[in-house]
VOBA-1610 file (N, C-alpha, C; in pm, whole numbers, padded with zeros to 5 digits, always signed):
BEGIN
Met+04667+04204-00302Met+04627+04332-00356Met+04681+04343-00498Thr+04595+04382-00586Thr+04636+04399-00726Thr+04695+04539-00743Phe+04759+04561-00858Phe+04815+04693-00886Phe+04704+04797-00892Glu+04591+04761-00951Glu+04478+04853-00960Glu+04428+04892-00821Glu+04417+04793-00731Glu+04374+04822-00594Glu+04474+04913-00524Leu+04602+04890-00547Leu+04705+04974-00487Leu+04694+05117-00537Thr+04677+05135-00668Thr+04667+05272-00720Thr+04540+05341-00672Leu+04432+05267-00655Leu+04310+05326-00599Leu+04332+05372-00455Leu+04401+05290-00378Leu+04431+05326-00239Leu+04522+05448-00235Leu+04623+05452-00321Leu+04712+05568-00325Leu+04636+05693-00366Ala+04542+05680-00457Ala+04459+05794-00497Ala+04375+05843-00380Glu+04325+05750-00299Glu+04248+05787-00180Glu+04334+05867-00082Leu+04464+05840-00082Leu+04557+05912+00004Leu+04601+06045-00057Gly+04548+06076-00176Gly+04576+06204-00238Gly+04684+06205-00344Leu+04730+06087-00384Leu+04836+06078-00484Leu+04775+06068-00623Asp+04831+06141-00718Asp+04786+06133-00857Asp+04856+06014-00921Thr+04781+05907-00945Thr+04839+05784-00997Thr+04816+05767-01147Ala+04760+05868-01212Ala+04735+05860-01356Ala+04867+05836-01429Gly+04868+05737-01513Gly+04987+05706-01591Gly+05091+05622-01518Ser+05066+05589-01393Ser+05160+05507-01318Ser+05152+05361-01363Thr+05266+05297-01364Thr+05275+05155-01397Thr+05349+05085-01283Ala+05357+04954-01293Ala+05430+04878-01192Ala+05577+04916-01189Glu+05628+04967-01301Glu+05769+05005-01309Glu+05796+05147-01262Thr+05690+05223-01232Thr+05707+05360-01184Thr+05777+05358-01049Gly+05881+05438-01038Gly+05955+05446-00912Gly+05870+05505-00801Arg+05896+05459-00682Arg+05821+05506-00564Arg+05831+05658-00551Glu+05952+05711-00562Glu+05970+05856-00550Glu+05912+05930-00670Glu+05927+05872-00788Glu+05870+05930-00909Glu+05718+05944-00897Ala+05655+05848-00829Ala+05510+05849-00810Ala+05468+05950-00703Gly+05565+06002-00628Gly+05533+06100-00524Gly+05516+06041-00386Leu+05557+05917-00368Leu+05545+05852-00238Leu+05662+05892-00149Asp+05644+06000-00074Asp+05747+06043+00019Asp+05731+05968+00151Ser+05815+05997+00247Ser+05813+05923+00373Ser+05681+05939+00447Leu+05621+06056+00441Leu+05493+06078+00508Leu+05383+05991+00447Leu+05375+05988+00314Leu+05275+05905+00247Leu+05301+05756+00269Leu+05427+05715+00274Leu+05457+05574+00300Leu+05412+05534+00441Thr+05435+05623+00536Thr+05390+05596+00672Thr+05238+05587+00678Glu+05171+05680+00610Glu+05025+05678+00606Glu+04974+05551+00537Leu+05040+05512+00428Leu+05002+05389+00357Leu+05016+05269+00449Ala+05126+05260+00521Ala+05147+05147+00614Ala+05037+05143+00720Leu+05001+05259+00774Leu+04895+05265+00875Leu+04761+05220+00818Val+04727+05267+00701Val+04600+05228+00638Val+04599+05078+00610Leu+04710+05027+00558Leu+04716+04884+00529Leu+04698+04802+00655Arg+04764+04842+00764Arg+04755+04765+00888Arg+04619+04780+00955Lys+04574+04903+00973Lys+04454+04927+01054Lys+04323+04906+00978Glu+04319+04945+00851Glu+04194+04935+00776Glu+04185+04810+00690Arg+04298+04759+00648Arg+04298+04643+00559Arg+04347+04516+00626Gly+04405+04527+00746Gly+04455+04411+00817Gly+04578+04347+00755Val+04656+04427+00682Val+04777+04376+00615Val+04897+04414+00701Pro+04968+04314+00754Pro+05081+04342+00843Pro+05207+04382+00766Val+05217+04510+00736Val+05333+04560+00664Val+05390+04678+00744Glu+05521+04686+00750Glu+05588+04792+00825Glu+05641+04899+00731Glu+05658+05019+00785Glu+05708+05131+00706Glu+05843+05098+00642Glu+05929+05032+00717Glu+06063+05000+00667Glu+06057+04913+00543Glu+05961+04823+00538Glu+05945+04738+00420Glu+05904+04822+00300Leu+05815+04918+00322Leu+05771+05005+00213Leu+05884+05096+00167Tyr+05967+05145+00262Tyr+06081+05231+00226Tyr+06179+05155+00137Ala+06190+05025+00157Ala+06285+04944+00080Ala+06235+04917-00062Ala+06106+04934-00085Ala+06049+04911-00218Ala+06095+05021-00313Val+06138+04981-00432Val+06188+05077-00530Val+06078+05124-00624Thr+05990+05033-00664Thr+05884+05066-00760Thr+05746+05039-00700Leu+05644+05087-00768Leu+05507+05057-00724Leu+05480+04908-00735Gly+05540+04842-00833Gly+05526+04697-00846Gly+05586+04625-00726Asp+05696+04677-00674Asp+05757+04619-00553Asp+05660+04630-00435Ile+05595+04745-00424Ile+05498+04765-00316Ile+05381+04670-00334Glu+05333+04657-00456Glu+05222+04565-00485Glu+05258+04423-00441Arg+05376+04376-00480Arg+05418+04239-00443Arg+05436+04224-00293Leu+05491+04325-00228Leu+05509+04322-00083Leu+05375+04308-00013Val+05279+04390-00053Val+05147+04387+00008Val+05076+04255-00021Ala+05092+04204-00143Ala+05031+04077-00179Ala+05087+03963-00092Arg+05219+03961-00072Arg+05280+03858+00012Arg+05233+03870+00156Ala+05228+03994+00206Ala+05185+04015+00345Ala+05039+03980+00366Ser+04960+03984+00260Ser+04817+03955+00268Ser+04785+03806+00265Glu+04882+03726+00222Glu+04858+03582+00210Glu+04840+03520+00347Pro+04745+03426+00356Pro+04726+03355+00483Pro+04849+03271+00514Val+04876+03260+00643Val+04994+03184+00687Val+04962+03038+00699
//
Protein backbone atom coordinates (compact mmCIF):
# COMPACT_ATOMS: atom_id res chain seq x y z
CA MET A 1 0.00 0.00 0.00
CA THR A 2 1.34 3.38 -0.95
CA PHE A 3 1.04 6.49 1.20
CA GLU A 4 -1.55 7.87 -1.23
CA GLU A 5 -3.64 4.69 -0.93
CA LEU A 6 -3.40 4.89 2.85
CA THR A 7 -4.56 8.51 2.94
CA LEU A 8 -7.45 7.68 0.60
CA LEU A 9 -8.50 4.84 2.89
CA LEU A 10 -8.25 7.09 5.94
CA ALA A 11 -10.37 9.69 4.14
CA GLU A 12 -12.98 7.00 3.46
CA LEU A 13 -13.04 6.39 7.22
CA GLY A 14 -13.81 10.08 7.73
CA LEU A 15 -10.36 11.44 8.52
CA ASP A 16 -9.24 14.75 7.02
CA THR A 17 -5.87 13.84 5.52
CA ALA A 18 -5.25 17.13 3.69
CA GLY A 19 -1.70 18.24 4.34
CA SER A 20 -0.68 14.95 5.93
CA THR A 21 2.75 13.56 5.16
CA ALA A 22 4.54 10.35 6.04
CA GLU A 23 6.06 12.21 9.00
CA THR A 24 2.66 13.27 10.38
CA GLY A 25 2.12 11.71 13.79
CA ARG A 26 -0.67 9.20 14.14
CA GLU A 27 -2.36 11.21 16.89
CA GLU A 28 -1.71 14.50 15.09
CA ALA A 29 -3.57 13.05 12.08
CA GLY A 30 -6.54 12.23 14.32
CA LEU A 31 -6.12 8.47 14.41
CA ASP A 32 -7.57 7.63 17.81
CA SER A 33 -8.06 4.11 19.11
CA LEU A 34 -11.51 3.77 17.55
CA LEU A 35 -10.26 4.75 14.08
CA LEU A 36 -7.23 2.45 14.43
CA THR A 37 -9.51 -0.45 15.27
CA GLU A 38 -11.74 0.39 12.31
CA LEU A 39 -8.68 0.68 10.05
CA ALA A 40 -7.44 -2.74 11.17
CA LEU A 41 -10.86 -4.28 10.46
CA VAL A 42 -11.08 -2.73 7.00
CA LEU A 43 -7.55 -3.82 6.17
CA ARG A 44 -8.22 -7.40 7.27
CA LYS A 45 -11.76 -7.93 6.01
CA GLU A 46 -11.91 -5.77 2.87
CA ARG A 47 -8.28 -5.69 1.77
CA GLY A 48 -7.05 -9.07 3.04
CA VAL A 49 -4.11 -7.49 4.88
CA PRO A 50 -3.31 -9.38 8.10
CA VAL A 51 -2.60 -6.52 10.49
CA GLU A 52 -3.58 -6.33 14.15
CA GLU A 53 -4.72 -3.31 16.13
CA GLU A 54 -1.71 -3.60 18.43
CA GLU A 55 0.64 -3.21 15.49
CA LEU A 56 -1.17 -0.05 14.40
CA TYR A 57 -1.11 1.33 17.97
CA ALA A 58 2.67 0.91 17.99
CA ALA A 59 3.04 3.00 14.82
CA VAL A 60 4.13 6.56 15.57
CA THR A 61 3.65 8.20 12.15
CA LEU A 62 1.50 7.68 9.09
CA GLY A 63 4.67 6.54 7.32
CA ASP A 64 5.07 3.83 9.97
CA ILE A 65 1.53 2.66 9.24
CA GLU A 66 2.22 2.71 5.51
CA ARG A 67 5.35 0.54 5.95
CA LEU A 68 3.56 -1.83 8.33
CA VAL A 69 0.71 -2.36 5.88
CA ALA A 70 3.12 -2.73 2.97
CA ARG A 71 5.08 -5.44 4.83
CA ALA A 72 1.89 -7.24 5.86
CA SER A 73 0.67 -7.16 2.25
CA GLU A 74 3.76 -8.87 0.85
CA PRO A 75 3.32 -12.48 -0.23
CA VAL A 76 4.99 -15.00 2.02
